[in-house]
N, C-alpha and C positions, 0 to 999 in steps of 0.2 A: 717501560713506556714513558714518554715525555709527559710531564705534568704542566697543565696550564690552568689559569684561573679566570673567572669572569672579569672583564674589564681590561685584560692584558692585550696588548697589540702584538701580533705575530705575523710573520711573513711565510707563506707557503709557496712551494713550487708546484703549480697545477698545470699539467699539460705543457710543460716547458715555459710557463708564464709565471711571473711573480704576482701574487695576490696577498695584500696586507689586510688583515681583518682585526676587528676588535671583538674579542671573544664574548659571546653572550651566554652560552651554556656549554660547559665542559663536563657535565655530570654523566652523560651517556658514555658507555664504555667504548663504542666503536666510532662515534662521530662527535664533532665539535661544531656548534652553530656560531656564526659570527657575522657581523655587519662589515661589508667591504669598505675599507677606507681608501685604498689605492689598488689599481689593477691594470696590468698590461694585457689582460685577456678580454676579448669581446664577450666571452661567455659569462663573465662575472662583473656586473655593473656596480659602480660605486654607489653606496647608499642602500643597496639591497642586502637582505640577509639570506645566507645559504648554509647548508650543512656540508661539512668537509670530513672526509675519512681521516681518522686519527693517525693512520699509517703515514700520512703526508708529513707529520712532524718528525724532525730529526733529533735524536738524542744529542745533548751537548756534553 
């Protein structure tokens, strides 16, 4: 499973849209919460905080 830390900027592919978040909490096993920094999706507004399924992360 990919590891992330609070404060890290990551880009996720959500519903075929790119969403860049600043991780706020990665301590939960299945979800990562983060503030949206950039988004090409109307469902994820910049400045708002959402939870994302950790499975969206790709191993590097």
